[in-house]
N, C-alpha and C positions, 0 to 999 in steps of 0.2 A: 415295346420295353428296351430300354438302351444296353447294349451288351458290353460290359466292362472286363477287359483284362484282369486277371489276378493280381494282387497287390505284388508280388514279387515279379512278375511278368512286367508291369508297368516300371517298376523300379530297374531292371534290368534293362528296359530300352531307352533309358536317357541317358544322353553323354553329359558326365560328369564334369564340372571345372577342377582343375587344380586347386586342392586348398588355398595355396598362396593367394588366388585370385579372390576367393571368399574372404579372407584376410584382409586383402587389399580394399575391399569395399568399405571394410568400417575402420580404413587408416591402421591397420595392423601390418608391419612389414615383416617379411618373412623370415627376417633375420630371428624374429621374437620366437618365432614358432618352434616346436619340438614336432618334427613329422613322424607320423605313423603310416608312412606309404604316401600314396598320391592325395588320400580323399579323408584323410582324418589328420589332425592336430592337437597339442595340448598347447595352453595358453599360459602363459607365466602370470604369476598373482600380482606384479607389480604394474599390470595394465589395469588394475582397478583404481577408479578416481572419484573419491567421495563427492567433489564438487559436481560432476557429470550425474553422479548417481541423484543428487537431490534435485536435479534437472529433468531427469528422465520420467515417463510416465509407465507406471506398468498394470499391465492386465492381466487379472486373474481368471483363468477358465476352469467353472467347476461344473456339477451336473445336478440333476435330479437323481433319485434313486435309481440306479441303473438294473436292466437285467443282466442275467447271468452273462452275457454276449459283451456287455458294456456299450455305452451310448455314444461313444466318438468323441471325446475330450479332447484326444491327441489329435486326430484329425481336423478336429474344428481349429485347435491352436494353430497347426499348421497352416491351414487353409486361411484363418484371419491372418496370420502374419504375412503369408504371399498377397493377400487383398491390399491389407494397409500399405505395403511397398509399392503395389500397383497404383494406389491414390495418392501417393507421393509422400507418405508417412514412413522414415527410415525405422524400420522395425527388425528386431532380431526373436527369435523364438528359442524359448529356454525350458527345456523338458528332462525328464528321469531316463536314466538307464534301465532297460529292459532286465527283466531277471528271466533266467532260463527256466523256472518253474513255470509261470505261465506259457512260455514259449513255447514248450513240449507237452504242457497240459491241456486246459481247455480256452484261456482267453486268448491264446497267439501273443504275438509280441507287441512293441510299444513305440512303432517309427510311423505311425500312422495308417491311412489306408487310401486305396484308390489313386487320384491324382492329387492327393495332399500328404506327400511323407516326407521324410527325411532320409537322406542316403547318404554312404552305401547302407542301403536296407539291412543285407545279409549282415554284414560287420556290427552294424549297431545291435542286431538283435543277438548275435551270439556273443563271442567273446570281447567284442569293441577293442577297446586298448589295455584291457586287464585290469579295471579298477575292481569288479567284483571279485576276482582272485585276490587282488592285494587283500581288500577289507576280510576276505575269508582267511586267509593266512594270519593276517594281524589277530583275529580273533583266535584262532586255534593256536597260535604261538601263546597267547595268555594262557588258554586252557592247559596247555603242556606244562607251563610254569608252575602253573598251580598246582597240579597233580605231581609234579617233581619235587615241589616245596613240603608238599604232605608227607611224602616219604623218605623226604632227605633227611640226613642225621645231622648236618651241617646247615648252618642258617636257616633253620626250619622256625616258623612263624606260629608254630602251634595251631595251625588253621584245622578247625572241627570239620571234616569233611560232610558231616550231616548238614552243614549251614550253607555249602556251596551251591549257589544256585546259577552259576554261569554256565552256560553251555556252548558246545561246539557248534558251527554253521557249515551248512553248504548249499550250494546255489540250485536246488533241485526240489522239486516236490516228492518226498519220500517218507510217507507216514510212519515205516517202519523203526525209522531213527527216533520218533518223537521221545520214546524213553528206553531207554538202555542201562545194562549194568557195564561200568568200565572197570579196567584194572584187574579182570581176570587174570589166570594162570599162575596163582602162588605168589611168591615173594617177587619173582622178576618182573610181574605185571604190576605191580604197584599196590597201592590202596584201592581193595574193591568198593564202588560207590555206585548209587544211582544218579545217573545224570540223562542226557537227551541232546538231540539236535534242534535247531531252529534253522529256517531258511534265511540266506544271507542277507535278504532284504529285511528282515526282522532282527538283525544283530545292532547291539548296542554300537559297534563301530560305524556301522553305516550311518546311525543317526548322530553319531559325533563328527563324521567327516561332513555331514551336511549342514551342520550348525557351527563349524568351526570357521574362522576368518583368516587364519594364517598357522603356519608350522608349530609357534610358540602355543598358540590357543590349543592347538591340537594336541600337543603333548601333556598340557596341563590337563584337559578333559579325559585324557586316556589314562592318566595317573589318577584321575578321581574315580574311576570304575570302582565299583563294591563287588567285592568278591565273597566274603562271608564273615564269618567271627572266629575267634579264637574260643578254646575251649573252656577260658574264663569270659566270654562274653566282649572281649574287644574288636570292634569292627576292623576288616582288612581292606586296603584300598591295592589297586594295581600299583601304586606307587609304592607300596611297602615291599612287593617282589622287584622293585626297579625295573619294571617291565615297559614303561612308557616310550623310551629311547628306541629299543628294539623294534617295536612296534610301529612307531612313527617312521623308522628307517623303511619298513615294508610298505608304508603308505606315501612316500615321498614323492612319488607321481601320480598316484591316486588322487592326492588333494588338489591336483591341476585341472581344470575342467577342458572340454573336449569341444573342439569345433569340427563341425561337418556343414552339409548345406541341405536346403529344401531341394524337392523337383525343381523348383523355377529358378534356383540358383542364388537364393537369400541365406545370411547365416544362420546357424542353428547351433546352440551350444547344449550339450547333453551332460548331464554331472549328477552320480548319485541316484539311488533307486530304493528308496525306502516303500513299503507298501502302505497304503492308508489305513487298512481296515486293523492292522497289527503294529503299526509305526507311524511315524509324521506325515508322510505319503506326500513329501513336497522334494524338488531337487535342492541342490546345496545352497547356502546363502553366498558362497563363492560365485556360482554361476550366474544367481540372479543379479548379484552386482557387478560381475563382469558384463553381462547384457546392458545393465543399464549406464555403464560406463563407455559402452561403444556405440549405442544408438539412442534416438530419441524416445523409441517405445520398445517396450519388452512384453512379449505375449508370454505366459506361464501356466501351467496347470497343476493342479492338485488332485490326487488321486480318489475315484469312487465319487460318492455323492458330497454335495457340500456339507451334510452333516458330520462327515469323516476328514475329506482333505481340505475342504476350505477351514472348516473350524480349526485344524489344527494348524495350517498355515497362519491364520491370523493371530492365534492365541500364541503358539509356541514359536514358529519363525519368525513372524514379524516382531515379537517382543525381544527375541534376541538379537535382531538384525539391525532394528530401527527403521525398518521400510514400511510402506504402506501401498495398499493397491488403489489405483484411480478410478478403476472401474472393474466390474465383476460382469462375466460371461455366464450364464447359466444355461448349459446344454440341454435340450429335451428332445425326445424323438418319440412321433406318433406311436410308436410300437412299445416304448414303456410306459406310456399313458394308458393305453389299453392293458397292457400288462398290471398294470396297478389298479386298473379299474374292473380286474378279475378274468380278462380273456386269456384262455391257457396259451403256455408258451408256444405251441406248435402251430398255434391258428392266429398269430400277431400278423401276418399280412393280410388276414381277411379285413374289409371294412366292418368297424364295428363303433359306432358314434355312442351309444350308450355307455359301453364300457370305457372312452375316450374321456367322455365329460366326467365320468365317475373318477377315473385316474388324475383328473386336475388338482384334486384336493392333496396330492404328491407335492406336485410341483409349486403349489400354493403356500404350502409350508416351508419350502426351500426360498421362495420369493421372501416370505416374511422375515427368515433367518438373516439372509442378506442385509435386509432394511434394518434389522436389529443392530449389525455393525455400523450402520450409518454410511454405507457405500452405494453408489449408483450402479444398478444392474441393467444388463439387456440379456433377454430370452432370446437363445440362437436355438431354432428349430433343425437339427441335423436332419436334412431331409433325405429318405430313403426311396428308391424306385417304384416300390411297392406303396406309398403313400396315397391316399385319395384326396384330391382338391377338397371335398367336403369337409374332411378330417382336419386337413391344415387351416381351412377357414374357421374352423372352430376354435383353435388353439390360438390363432392370430387375433379374433374376437375377444376372447377371454384375456389374454393379456393386454388389450386396450383399455378393458375395463377395469383391470386391476391397476392401470396406469404405470404398466411397464413397458419399456420399448421392445420390440419384438423383431427378428428379422430370419428369413428362411436360408439357410446356407446349404449350397449344394457343392461344397469343395471336394467332397468325395469324388463326386461325378466331374466336375468343372475346374476344380484346382482352385487359384485365387480368384479369377473369374466370376466364380460361383458364391464369394464370399464379401463382394464388395457393398453390397448394401449393409452386411454386417459391420464392416471395417469403418462405413461413414458413421454409423450409430454408436458405435465404442469409441472413435475418435473424438466424437463430439462430445460424450460423455466424460472420457479422461481429460481431455483438456478444460472442462469446464469445472472439474472437481478440484478445490484446492485445500480440502480438509484432510483429515486422518481419520483410519477405522478407530471403531470403539471397542476396546476389548470387553469379552464376555464378562470375565472376572478379573480380581486384583489377584497376583501371584501371594501376596501375603495373607489371603484366607487361609481358613483352614482346608486340610485337602478335601475332606468330606463335602465341606461348601462349594469347592469349586467342582467336584464331581457332580453335586446336585444341579448346579447351574448349567452345566451342559446336558445333563440328562433332562432336566425339566425344560429349558428354554428351547434348546436345539432338537433335542429327540421328542419333545412333548409328554414325556413320562409323568406319571402320577406320582410314583413313588421310585425309591432307590433301596436295594436291600442289600445288604453287605454279610456275606456269608462268613463263618467264623475265622476261616485262612486269612482274608480280607481285612478283618478286625484286628487281628494279629499284626499282618502288614501296616496297618495304620499306626500302631505303636512304634514298632520298628524305624518307620520314615520319621517320626517325631523323635527318637531316641537318635537318630543319625543326622539331626537337624536338617532334612529335607524338605519339610513341611512349606516352605515359601518356594517351589517350583511349580511351573504348570504342569497339567495332568494330559496325558495322550491315552486316551481310552481305547482300548482293541474291542472292538464290537462289528458284528456281521456288516457288510457293505449293502446288503440285499434288504434291510428294512430299517426305518427310523428306531425301531425298538431292537431286542437282542435276540428277537424270534425272526429268522429269516423268513418265516411264511406269513407274517403279519406286513402285508402288503398295504399299499395306499399311505392314508393317514392315519395309523393306529391312535385309539384312545384308550385312557385308563389303564395304561399297562405299566408295570414294575419293571424296571431295570435290575438284573442281580448281579452284583459284583463279585467274583468267585474268588479273586485274589488281586494283590497290586505289588507287580514287579516293580524293583528299584532300579533306574537306571541315572546314578549318580553324576558319572560322566557326560551323559549326553545333557543332563540338567532337567530330567522330568521324571514324574512316576508313571508306571503303566497300569491302571487298572483293566482287569481281564473280565469281561462279560460275557454271561450265557456261556456257550458251546465254544469260545474262539479257542482256535490253537495257532500256534506260532510256528507250525513247521505244517504246510498243507499237503494234501495228498493229490494222485493223478486222477482224473475221469476214468469211467469205463472205457472210453475210446479216446486216450490220449492223442494229440496233434501230432506227437513224434510218429506215429504209427503210418503216417502219410507224407513223411519226408523223404527226401533221396537228393542224392548226390552223382554226377558224371564223371568219367575218366577226365573231363576238362574241367571238372572245378565246377559245374553249374548246379546251382543248389534250386530243388523243387519242393513247395509245398509249406514252404515258411510263408508266414502271415503276420 
């Protein structure tokens, strides 16, 4: 069995190129860069070129329903980018920024793994260029302005505190902050009310930043944030508080995408970080269009399984940006197939062809969904060193019978060299596709019809049930004139259903919509299904407990 050093050891062993060299490889002059040290830089928005964007080929990396540890979409995306450049295809990888919640929690960072990483890994996984902090501050500035207006005798908008659903955010998994009471301490503390915290990745500010094309649109979207109602039932928006200008000031640098590099010295753009189970799950429109302006191909990923990230990428991001993928890579792993076939989580390294065959039903549904959008797909088997050749052969034969191309990717172990077969297949599919994705629904449909379309067609649900609060929210959406917006469903990433324990391809299930949050600034509504929460908690054994730093600043335990 091959012995591979830890992710952080690999990242620390590579001699990085100065970021000006990386920029020069895509014809960006150093004078255009806003440098954050030697290895990170902000890119100015004027580098976006719609003519070049229209000619670039966009490759979307998604996955089957993952195990709790994830199936390696980011690793595959980076490895595919390395391999595309190795076969002569000028390619940039465009990714989301990691959230500190998973970094210190269970899932780890989001800079790839093994010999398929973006670097400097420690910086990217930690504070990076401060984008998350800026988003957090802009969000919480609006919270402060709301509470200040409620208690202020002058300029008071007559906001009914009971209707305010805007929450503060922080970039950490902290279940204790989900529901709190603010304004305690008598008159000096303000007006006491129930509120809470979301994680920064679920902030509407994050969603807005990732969907805006420029500063003017950013300010417009910030001003459109719905706050609550007055005592006489009139809707109140952030623009009524004149909040958008100050919030945009806090985001003046965060709106610019970040340029870093892969282990093999290829360009990587990292920007924005919404989760896919509770937000739209894709990097910013600006970052994707920046990559398409600079290189002939762009590889990007959408969070969690294709039922979440890819669905939102296509029905929300593509709808607002006008871009379309030219090929979709569906990442599968032997361990996930066995997991969905009923093999216990702690036994996934053991050979079990019966469970593997049973688990193919999950992958089958994802393949069907990609075809529903009218897009060419390639299955990428992210190979683990514990995979048995018999298991791999079963997957390859199954894909061939399904008529979908398949390649084994070993980029975790071998970097770009291990993904060249995948690169050839993907380039062939992307180059031969001249159409456009087919949206799943029309934005002008009724909200329930859009939700039903996703639940029935993508998840495979039989019915959709709306609890009383969700039905009240539907009326509010209609009253606010937001029925013509796309929907961003919050759902567990562990299953096609809203039950995380329903593995494989569940049948005859009902999706329960508990409530529907309004993100008028971002331009979508958020149906909350099952027991989904927008502030995660830490696991019993957080990754943070295994991390350390030396006197020399060398970090260990980060992954």
